[in-house]
Each structure stands twice: as structure tokens, then as C-alpha cells.
Backbone as XML, in Angstrom:
<?xml version="1.0"?>
<chain id="A" units="angstrom">
  <residue number="1" name="MET">
    <atom name="N" x="0.841" y="-1.176" z="0.000"/>
    <atom name="CA" x="0.000" y="0.000" z="0.000"/>
    <atom name="C" x="0.891" y="1.245" z="0.000"/>
  </residue>
  <residue number="2" name="LYS">
    <atom name="N" x="0.589" y="2.152" z="-0.862"/>
    <atom name="CA" x="1.367" y="3.375" z="-1.026"/>
    <atom name="C" x="0.953" y="4.399" z="0.028"/>
  </residue>
  <residue number="3" name="PRO">
    <atom name="N" x="1.942" y="5.025" z="0.744"/>
    <atom name="CA" x="1.564" y="6.027" z="1.755"/>
    <atom name="C" x="0.937" y="7.263" z="1.101"/>
  </residue>
  <residue number="4" name="VAL">
    <atom name="N" x="-0.003" y="7.835" z="1.799"/>
    <atom name="CA" x="-0.686" y="9.030" z="1.312"/>
    <atom name="C" x="0.125" y="10.247" z="1.748"/>
  </residue>
  <residue number="5" name="THR">
    <atom name="N" x="0.426" y="11.110" z="0.809"/>
    <atom name="CA" x="1.155" y="12.331" z="1.116"/>
    <atom name="C" x="0.156" y="13.430" z="1.440"/>
  </residue>
  <residue number="6" name="PRO">
    <atom name="N" x="0.314" y="14.064" z="2.632"/>
    <atom name="CA" x="-0.629" y="15.134" z="2.960"/>
    <atom name="C" x="-0.425" y="16.325" z="2.042"/>
  </residue>
  <residue number="7" name="PRO">
    <atom name="N" x="-1.463" y="17.145" z="1.853"/>
    <atom name="CA" x="-1.301" y="18.327" z="1.004"/>
    <atom name="C" x="-0.258" y="19.265" z="1.589"/>
  </residue>
  <residue number="8" name="ALA">
    <atom name="N" x="0.438" y="19.953" z="0.722"/>
    <atom name="CA" x="1.473" y="20.882" z="1.167"/>
    <atom name="C" x="0.848" y="22.054" z="1.910"/>
  </residue>
  <residue number="9" name="VAL">
    <atom name="N" x="1.491" y="22.449" z="2.988"/>
    <atom name="CA" x="1.057" y="23.622" z="3.737"/>
    <atom name="C" x="1.790" y="24.815" z="3.159"/>
  </residue>
  <residue number="10" name="PRO">
    <atom name="N" x="1.077" y="25.870" z="2.783"/>
    <atom name="CA" x="1.752" y="27.021" z="2.187"/>
    <atom name="C" x="2.738" y="27.646" z="3.161"/>
  </residue>
  <residue number="11" name="VAL">
    <atom name="N" x="3.855" y="28.066" z="2.638"/>
    <atom name="CA" x="4.856" y="28.760" z="3.431"/>
    <atom name="C" x="4.497" y="30.229" z="3.411"/>
  </residue>
  <residue number="12" name="LEU">
    <atom name="N" x="4.433" y="30.836" z="4.574"/>
    <atom name="CA" x="4.068" y="32.243" z="4.639"/>
    <atom name="C" x="5.094" y="33.079" z="3.911"/>
  </residue>
  <residue number="13" name="GLY">
    <atom name="N" x="4.612" y="34.083" z="3.208"/>
    <atom name="CA" x="5.489" y="34.936" z="2.421"/>
    <atom name="C" x="5.632" y="34.439" z="0.991"/>
  </residue>
  <residue number="14" name="GLU">
    <atom name="N" x="5.069" y="33.265" z="0.698"/>
    <atom name="CA" x="5.098" y="32.729" z="-0.660"/>
    <atom name="C" x="3.718" y="32.848" z="-1.274"/>
  </residue>
  <residue number="15" name="ARG">
    <atom name="N" x="3.637" y="32.569" z="-2.560"/>
    <atom name="CA" x="2.362" y="32.661" z="-3.270"/>
    <atom name="C" x="1.497" y="31.442" z="-2.964"/>
  </residue>
  <residue number="16" name="THR">
    <atom name="N" x="0.204" y="31.695" z="-2.749"/>
    <atom name="CA" x="-0.787" y="30.652" z="-2.542"/>
    <atom name="C" x="-1.986" y="30.998" z="-3.398"/>
  </residue>
  <residue number="17" name="HIS">
    <atom name="N" x="-2.224" y="30.214" z="-4.432"/>
    <atom name="CA" x="-3.336" y="30.476" z="-5.353"/>
    <atom name="C" x="-3.293" y="31.922" z="-5.843"/>
  </residue>
  <residue number="18" name="GLY">
    <atom name="N" x="-2.101" y="32.397" z="-6.195"/>
    <atom name="CA" x="-1.953" y="33.738" z="-6.738"/>
    <atom name="C" x="-1.914" y="34.834" z="-5.689"/>
  </residue>
  <residue number="19" name="THR">
    <atom name="N" x="-1.935" y="34.474" z="-4.419"/>
    <atom name="CA" x="-1.941" y="35.457" z="-3.342"/>
    <atom name="C" x="-0.723" y="35.245" z="-2.462"/>
  </residue>
  <residue number="20" name="THR">
    <atom name="N" x="0.006" y="36.318" z="-2.151"/>
    <atom name="CA" x="1.112" y="36.184" z="-1.214"/>
    <atom name="C" x="0.600" y="36.367" z="0.199"/>
  </residue>
  <residue number="21" name="MET">
    <atom name="N" x="1.357" y="35.856" z="1.149"/>
    <atom name="CA" x="0.996" y="35.919" z="2.551"/>
    <atom name="C" x="2.134" y="36.577" z="3.324"/>
  </residue>
  <residue number="22" name="PRO">
    <atom name="N" x="2.203" y="37.911" z="3.335"/>
    <atom name="CA" x="3.290" y="38.590" z="4.032"/>
    <atom name="C" x="3.273" y="38.299" z="5.535"/>
  </residue>
  <residue number="23" name="ARG">
    <atom name="N" x="4.392" y="37.811" z="6.034"/>
    <atom name="CA" x="4.529" y="37.510" z="7.461"/>
    <atom name="C" x="4.879" y="38.798" z="8.201"/>
  </residue>
  <residue number="24" name="ILE">
    <atom name="N" x="4.205" y="39.036" z="9.301"/>
    <atom name="CA" x="4.476" y="40.215" z="10.113"/>
    <atom name="C" x="5.499" y="39.877" z="11.182"/>
  </residue>
  <residue number="25" name="PHE">
    <atom name="N" x="5.201" y="38.841" z="11.977"/>
    <atom name="CA" x="6.162" y="38.366" z="12.972"/>
    <atom name="C" x="5.730" y="36.991" z="13.454"/>
  </residue>
  <residue number="26" name="GLU">
    <atom name="N" x="6.636" y="36.339" z="14.165"/>
    <atom name="CA" x="6.380" y="35.022" z="14.731"/>
    <atom name="C" x="6.938" y="35.017" z="16.143"/>
  </residue>
  <residue number="27" name="LYS">
    <atom name="N" x="6.165" y="34.482" z="17.089"/>
    <atom name="CA" x="6.621" y="34.405" z="18.473"/>
    <atom name="C" x="5.928" y="33.249" z="19.170"/>
  </residue>
  <residue number="28" name="ASP">
    <atom name="N" x="6.714" y="32.456" z="19.891"/>
    <atom name="CA" x="6.197" y="31.334" z="20.681"/>
    <atom name="C" x="5.355" y="30.370" z="19.849"/>
  </residue>
  <residue number="29" name="GLY">
    <atom name="N" x="5.681" y="30.222" z="18.568"/>
    <atom name="CA" x="4.942" y="29.320" z="17.694"/>
    <atom name="C" x="3.739" y="29.949" z="17.016"/>
  </residue>
  <residue number="30" name="TYR">
    <atom name="N" x="3.398" y="31.173" z="17.380"/>
    <atom name="CA" x="2.292" y="31.898" z="16.760"/>
    <atom name="C" x="2.850" y="32.682" z="15.577"/>
  </residue>
  <residue number="31" name="VAL">
    <atom name="N" x="2.184" y="32.561" z="14.421"/>
    <atom name="CA" x="2.620" y="33.251" z="13.208"/>
    <atom name="C" x="1.535" y="34.247" z="12.819"/>
  </residue>
  <residue number="32" name="PHE">
    <atom name="N" x="1.927" y="35.501" z="12.671"/>
    <atom name="CA" x="1.003" y="36.587" z="12.348"/>
    <atom name="C" x="1.270" y="37.058" z="10.932"/>
  </residue>
  <residue number="33" name="PHE">
    <atom name="N" x="0.200" y="37.182" z="10.126"/>
    <atom name="CA" x="0.378" y="37.490" z="8.707"/>
    <atom name="C" x="-0.873" y="38.138" z="8.129"/>
  </residue>
  <residue number="34" name="PHE">
    <atom name="N" x="-0.716" y="38.646" z="6.894"/>
    <atom name="CA" x="-1.819" y="39.163" z="6.084"/>
    <atom name="C" x="-1.909" y="38.307" z="4.834"/>
  </residue>
  <residue number="35" name="TYR">
    <atom name="N" x="-3.021" y="38.390" z="4.144"/>
    <atom name="CA" x="-3.117" y="37.925" z="2.760"/>
    <atom name="C" x="-2.993" y="39.172" z="1.899"/>
  </residue>
  <residue number="36" name="SER">
    <atom name="N" x="-2.286" y="39.079" z="0.797"/>
    <atom name="CA" x="-2.050" y="40.259" z="-0.043"/>
    <atom name="C" x="-3.325" y="40.851" z="-0.612"/>
  </residue>
  <residue number="37" name="ASN">
    <atom name="N" x="-4.378" y="40.064" z="-0.704"/>
    <atom name="CA" x="-5.632" y="40.587" z="-1.238"/>
    <atom name="C" x="-6.613" y="40.944" z="-0.123"/>
  </residue>
  <residue number="38" name="ASP">
    <atom name="N" x="-6.096" y="41.176" z="1.091"/>
    <atom name="CA" x="-6.959" y="41.500" z="2.227"/>
    <atom name="C" x="-7.634" y="42.853" z="2.056"/>
  </residue>
  <residue number="39" name="HIS">
    <atom name="N" x="-8.555" y="43.127" z="2.906"/>
    <atom name="CA" x="-9.443" y="44.288" z="2.816"/>
    <atom name="C" x="-9.573" y="44.904" z="4.198"/>
  </residue>
  <residue number="40" name="ARG">
    <atom name="N" x="-10.125" y="46.104" z="4.232"/>
    <atom name="CA" x="-10.407" y="46.753" z="5.514"/>
    <atom name="C" x="-11.620" y="46.091" z="6.153"/>
  </residue>
  <residue number="41" name="PRO">
    <atom name="N" x="-11.786" y="46.160" z="7.436"/>
    <atom name="CA" x="-10.968" y="46.875" z="8.391"/>
    <atom name="C" x="-9.603" y="46.210" z="8.575"/>
  </residue>
  <residue number="42" name="ILE">
    <atom name="N" x="-8.659" y="46.966" z="9.126"/>
    <atom name="CA" x="-7.324" y="46.425" z="9.369"/>
    <atom name="C" x="-7.473" y="45.213" z="10.285"/>
  </residue>
  <residue number="43" name="HIS">
    <atom name="N" x="-6.899" y="44.106" z="9.863"/>
    <atom name="CA" x="-6.978" y="42.875" z="10.642"/>
    <atom name="C" x="-5.721" y="42.049" z="10.410"/>
  </residue>
  <residue number="44" name="VAL">
    <atom name="N" x="-5.527" y="41.064" z="11.269"/>
    <atom name="CA" x="-4.360" y="40.204" z="11.192"/>
    <atom name="C" x="-4.808" y="38.753" z="11.360"/>
  </residue>
  <residue number="45" name="HIS">
    <atom name="N" x="-4.170" y="37.879" z="10.587"/>
    <atom name="CA" x="-4.401" y="36.445" z="10.709"/>
    <atom name="C" x="-3.321" y="35.878" z="11.613"/>
  </residue>
  <residue number="46" name="VAL">
    <atom name="N" x="-3.672" y="34.872" z="12.390"/>
    <atom name="CA" x="-2.687" y="34.208" z="13.251"/>
    <atom name="C" x="-2.882" y="32.702" z="13.152"/>
  </residue>
  <residue number="47" name="ARG">
    <atom name="N" x="-1.770" y="31.994" z="13.014"/>
    <atom name="CA" x="-1.790" y="30.530" z="13.019"/>
    <atom name="C" x="-0.993" y="30.026" z="14.209"/>
  </residue>
  <residue number="48" name="TYR">
    <atom name="N" x="-1.519" y="28.976" z="14.794"/>
    <atom name="CA" x="-0.818" y="28.306" z="15.882"/>
    <atom name="C" x="-1.230" y="26.847" z="15.816"/>
  </residue>
  <residue number="49" name="GLY">
    <atom name="N" x="-0.241" y="25.961" z="15.750"/>
    <atom name="CA" x="-0.566" y="24.552" z="15.590"/>
    <atom name="C" x="-1.380" y="24.369" z="14.329"/>
  </residue>
  <residue number="50" name="GLY">
    <atom name="N" x="-2.501" y="23.699" z="14.417"/>
    <atom name="CA" x="-3.354" y="23.491" z="13.260"/>
    <atom name="C" x="-4.494" y="24.491" z="13.169"/>
  </residue>
  <residue number="51" name="GLY">
    <atom name="N" x="-4.512" y="25.495" z="14.052"/>
    <atom name="CA" x="-5.618" y="26.434" z="14.081"/>
    <atom name="C" x="-5.259" y="27.783" z="13.488"/>
  </residue>
  <residue number="52" name="GLU">
    <atom name="N" x="-6.298" y="28.564" z="13.235"/>
    <atom name="CA" x="-6.115" y="29.910" z="12.695"/>
    <atom name="C" x="-7.228" y="30.810" z="13.223"/>
  </residue>
  <residue number="53" name="ALA">
    <atom name="N" x="-6.875" y="32.085" z="13.412"/>
    <atom name="CA" x="-7.851" y="33.072" z="13.865"/>
    <atom name="C" x="-7.604" y="34.382" z="13.129"/>
  </residue>
  <residue number="54" name="VAL">
    <atom name="N" x="-8.614" y="35.242" z="13.160"/>
    <atom name="CA" x="-8.513" y="36.570" z="12.566"/>
    <atom name="C" x="-8.955" y="37.576" z="13.626"/>
  </residue>
  <residue number="55" name="PHE">
    <atom name="N" x="-8.103" y="38.579" z="13.847"/>
    <atom name="CA" x="-8.410" y="39.647" z="14.786"/>
    <atom name="C" x="-8.468" y="40.961" z="14.025"/>
  </residue>
  <residue number="56" name="THR">
    <atom name="N" x="-9.528" y="41.739" z="14.241"/>
    <atom name="CA" x="-9.600" y="43.102" z="13.731"/>
    <atom name="C" x="-8.780" y="43.972" z="14.676"/>
  </residue>
  <residue number="57" name="VAL">
    <atom name="N" x="-7.975" y="44.873" z="14.108"/>
    <atom name="CA" x="-7.104" y="45.709" z="14.947"/>
    <atom name="C" x="-7.175" y="47.183" z="14.556"/>
  </residue>
  <residue number="58" name="GLU">
    <atom name="N" x="-8.199" y="47.565" z="13.811"/>
    <atom name="CA" x="-8.274" y="48.943" z="13.313"/>
    <atom name="C" x="-8.516" y="49.936" z="14.449"/>
  </residue>
  <residue number="59" name="ASP">
    <atom name="N" x="-9.623" y="49.833" z="15.141"/>
    <atom name="CA" x="-9.924" y="50.732" z="16.253"/>
    <atom name="C" x="-9.586" y="50.099" z="17.596"/>
  </residue>
  <residue number="60" name="ARG">
    <atom name="N" x="-9.878" y="48.834" z="17.706"/>
    <atom name="CA" x="-9.595" y="48.056" z="18.918"/>
    <atom name="C" x="-9.329" y="46.626" z="18.501"/>
  </residue>
  <residue number="61" name="ILE">
    <atom name="N" x="-8.801" y="45.846" z="19.392"/>
    <atom name="CA" x="-8.511" y="44.439" z="19.096"/>
    <atom name="C" x="-9.767" y="43.630" z="19.371"/>
  </residue>
  <residue number="62" name="GLU">
    <atom name="N" x="-10.222" y="42.914" z="18.330"/>
    <atom name="CA" x="-11.456" y="42.147" z="18.453"/>
    <atom name="C" x="-11.337" y="40.863" z="17.646"/>
  </residue>
  <residue number="63" name="LEU">
    <atom name="N" x="-11.637" y="39.731" z="18.282"/>
    <atom name="CA" x="-11.627" y="38.451" z="17.580"/>
    <atom name="C" x="-12.768" y="38.430" z="16.581"/>
  </residue>
  <residue number="64" name="ARG">
    <atom name="N" x="-12.440" y="38.171" z="15.304"/>
    <atom name="CA" x="-13.469" y="38.117" z="14.261"/>
    <atom name="C" x="-13.898" y="36.685" z="13.974"/>
  </residue>
  <residue number="65" name="GLU">
    <atom name="N" x="-12.923" y="35.777" z="13.916"/>
    <atom name="CA" x="-13.252" y="34.366" z="13.711"/>
    <atom name="C" x="-12.094" y="33.498" z="14.152"/>
  </residue>
  <residue number="66" name="SER">
    <atom name="N" x="-12.406" y="32.251" z="14.440"/>
    <atom name="CA" x="-11.384" y="31.319" z="14.908"/>
    <atom name="C" x="-11.781" y="29.893" z="14.548"/>
  </residue>
  <residue number="67" name="HIS">
    <atom name="N" x="-10.782" y="29.123" z="14.168"/>
    <atom name="CA" x="-10.995" y="27.707" z="13.849"/>
    <atom name="C" x="-9.835" y="26.909" z="14.444"/>
  </residue>
  <residue number="68" name="GLY">
    <atom name="N" x="-10.136" y="25.995" z="15.344"/>
    <atom name="CA" x="-9.128" y="25.081" z="15.851"/>
    <atom name="C" x="-8.207" y="25.621" z="16.933"/>
  </residue>
  <residue number="69" name="LEU">
    <atom name="N" x="-8.530" y="26.775" z="17.511"/>
    <atom name="CA" x="-7.722" y="27.312" z="18.607"/>
    <atom name="C" x="-8.543" y="27.312" z="19.888"/>
  </residue>
  <residue number="70" name="LYS">
    <atom name="N" x="-7.883" y="26.972" z="21.005"/>
    <atom name="CA" x="-8.545" y="26.960" z="22.311"/>
    <atom name="C" x="-8.554" y="28.371" z="22.894"/>
  </residue>
  <residue number="71" name="MET">
    <atom name="N" x="-9.393" y="28.581" z="23.886"/>
    <atom name="CA" x="-9.521" y="29.899" z="24.495"/>
    <atom name="C" x="-8.187" y="30.431" z="25.013"/>
  </residue>
  <residue number="72" name="ASN">
    <atom name="N" x="-7.381" y="29.589" z="25.658"/>
    <atom name="CA" x="-6.100" y="30.070" z="26.180"/>
    <atom name="C" x="-5.145" y="30.433" z="25.044"/>
  </residue>
  <residue number="73" name="GLN">
    <atom name="N" x="-5.231" y="29.733" z="23.915"/>
    <atom name="CA" x="-4.405" y="30.062" z="22.754"/>
    <atom name="C" x="-4.847" y="31.379" z="22.124"/>
  </residue>
  <residue number="74" name="LEU">
    <atom name="N" x="-6.153" y="31.605" z="22.077"/>
    <atom name="CA" x="-6.675" y="32.877" z="21.572"/>
    <atom name="C" x="-6.256" y="34.027" z="22.488"/>
  </residue>
  <residue number="75" name="GLY">
    <atom name="N" x="-6.265" y="33.777" z="23.792"/>
    <atom name="CA" x="-5.834" y="34.791" z="24.752"/>
    <atom name="C" x="-4.368" y="35.149" z="24.566"/>
  </residue>
  <residue number="76" name="LYS">
    <atom name="N" x="-3.536" y="34.144" z="24.336"/>
    <atom name="CA" x="-2.113" y="34.380" z="24.091"/>
    <atom name="C" x="-1.920" y="35.150" z="22.786"/>
  </residue>
  <residue number="77" name="ALA">
    <atom name="N" x="-2.661" y="34.778" z="21.744"/>
    <atom name="CA" x="-2.579" y="35.478" z="20.459"/>
    <atom name="C" x="-2.962" y="36.940" z="20.642"/>
  </residue>
  <residue number="78" name="GLU">
    <atom name="N" x="-4.033" y="37.199" z="21.382"/>
    <atom name="CA" x="-4.462" y="38.578" z="21.614"/>
    <atom name="C" x="-3.407" y="39.359" z="22.392"/>
  </residue>
  <residue number="79" name="GLU">
    <atom name="N" x="-2.792" y="38.716" z="23.354"/>
    <atom name="CA" x="-1.721" y="39.361" z="24.128"/>
    <atom name="C" x="-0.551" y="39.749" z="23.215"/>
  </residue>
  <residue number="80" name="LEU">
    <atom name="N" x="-0.162" y="38.834" z="22.312"/>
    <atom name="CA" x="0.927" y="39.117" z="21.383"/>
    <atom name="C" x="0.545" y="40.235" z="20.412"/>
  </residue>
  <residue number="81" name="ILE">
    <atom name="N" x="-0.707" y="40.273" z="20.005"/>
    <atom name="CA" x="-1.180" y="41.360" z="19.135"/>
    <atom name="C" x="-1.083" y="42.683" z="19.883"/>
  </residue>
  <residue number="82" name="ARG">
    <atom name="N" x="-1.535" y="42.694" z="21.132"/>
    <atom name="CA" x="-1.496" y="43.915" z="21.938"/>
    <atom name="C" x="-0.056" y="44.428" z="22.063"/>
  </residue>
  <residue number="83" name="GLN">
    <atom name="N" x="0.885" y="43.517" z="22.286"/>
    <atom name="CA" x="2.294" y="43.890" z="22.432"/>
    <atom name="C" x="2.901" y="44.394" z="21.123"/>
  </residue>
  <residue number="84" name="ASN">
    <atom name="N" x="2.326" y="44.013" z="19.994"/>
    <atom name="CA" x="2.884" y="44.347" z="18.680"/>
    <atom name="C" x="1.910" y="45.126" z="17.800"/>
  </residue>
  <residue number="85" name="LEU">
    <atom name="N" x="0.960" y="45.795" z="18.428"/>
    <atom name="CA" x="-0.108" y="46.467" z="17.697"/>
    <atom name="C" x="0.419" y="47.518" z="16.723"/>
  </residue>
  <residue number="86" name="GLU">
    <atom name="N" x="1.348" y="48.331" z="17.151"/>
    <atom name="CA" x="1.900" y="49.368" z="16.269"/>
    <atom name="C" x="2.603" y="48.749" z="15.067"/>
  </residue>
  <residue number="87" name="LEU">
    <atom name="N" x="3.351" y="47.678" z="15.293"/>
    <atom name="CA" x="4.039" y="46.976" z="14.201"/>
    <atom name="C" x="3.022" y="46.441" z="13.195"/>
  </residue>
  <residue number="88" name="ILE">
    <atom name="N" x="1.951" y="45.826" z="13.670"/>
    <atom name="CA" x="0.926" y="45.265" z="12.791"/>
    <atom name="C" x="0.297" y="46.363" z="11.930"/>
  </residue>
  <residue number="89" name="ARG">
    <atom name="N" x="-0.090" y="47.458" z="12.561"/>
    <atom name="CA" x="-0.710" y="48.561" z="11.815"/>
    <atom name="C" x="0.272" y="49.179" z="10.827"/>
  </residue>
  <residue number="90" name="GLU">
    <atom name="N" x="1.524" y="49.327" z="11.256"/>
    <atom name="CA" x="2.558" y="49.881" z="10.371"/>
    <atom name="C" x="2.757" y="48.996" z="9.145"/>
  </residue>
  <residue number="91" name="LYS">
    <atom name="N" x="2.849" y="47.679" z="9.371"/>
    <atom name="CA" x="3.043" y="46.737" z="8.259"/>
    <atom name="C" x="1.835" y="46.730" z="7.331"/>
  </residue>
  <residue number="92" name="TRP">
    <atom name="N" x="0.629" y="46.865" z="7.883"/>
    <atom name="CA" x="-0.583" y="46.921" z="7.056"/>
    <atom name="C" x="-0.491" y="48.109" z="6.089"/>
  </residue>
  <residue number="93" name="HIS">
    <atom name="N" x="-0.220" y="49.297" z="6.644"/>
    <atom name="CA" x="-0.146" y="50.505" z="5.815"/>
    <atom name="C" x="1.008" y="50.424" z="4.824"/>
  </residue>
  <residue number="94" name="GLU">
    <atom name="N" x="2.112" y="49.850" z="5.244"/>
    <atom name="CA" x="3.269" y="49.684" z="4.358"/>
    <atom name="C" x="2.922" y="48.754" z="3.188"/>
  </residue>
  <residue number="95" name="HIS">
    <atom name="N" x="2.239" y="47.659" z="3.480"/>
    <atom name="CA" x="1.928" y="46.668" z="2.444"/>
    <atom name="C" x="0.789" y="47.110" z="1.529"/>
  </residue>
  <residue number="96" name="PHE">
    <atom name="N" x="-0.269" y="47.652" z="2.132"/>
    <atom name="CA" x="-1.457" y="47.991" z="1.350"/>
    <atom name="C" x="-1.470" y="49.436" z="0.888"/>
  </residue>
  <residue number="97" name="GLY">
    <atom name="N" x="-0.562" y="50.262" z="1.430"/>
    <atom name="CA" x="-0.465" y="51.654" z="0.991"/>
    <atom name="C" x="-1.692" y="52.475" z="1.302"/>
  </residue>
  <residue number="98" name="ARG">
    <atom name="N" x="-2.380" y="52.125" z="2.371"/>
    <atom name="CA" x="-3.576" y="52.882" z="2.753"/>
    <atom name="C" x="-3.697" y="52.939" z="4.245"/>
  </residue>
</chain>
């Protein structure tokens, strides 16, 4: 029996279906990034383990959606966003020019 190869996981900062995924920063296994075709409001994607979440960071930090992350992991992600909020907003404006 031939082993099944799992689908490739996109590397952040590379093209995925014609879209790049600029990495903002990584800390404690949490990876924060944008999709190049993202839209307002200003928000950030975060991956940890097999899960992913999206936080809006335009006016305040607010969880928009989450899949596969536990409450304590979401809390840690929010803490890291709070510590790096200026960097996230700066990178958004730098990348999207708005």
C-alpha cells in the first residue's frame, strides 16, 4: 500500500493560489500574517498549531473568527497582538499603501 502524502502547507510569504501571505512576525509558535488581497478593516491572521484566527485591529482588538484554537491560545494570540499592535498597523499601511 502506497503512503498518502498530505497536502502541502503554504509557506508564509510565498504565493498561494496567486496570493502572497506577508509575514508580520512570529513568536512562541504563533505566526502573524496578512493575505495580499486582504481588505479593511485592518486585521491580522494568526496561526498556531493546526488552528487559525482573525483579529480586527483597526480601532480596537477584536476576535473576528477562529478555527481550531482553544480559548487560552486565543488569549495568548491577543496578548501578542497587543504587544505588537503598532508593528501590525505599520506593516498593514506599508503593504497595502492605505
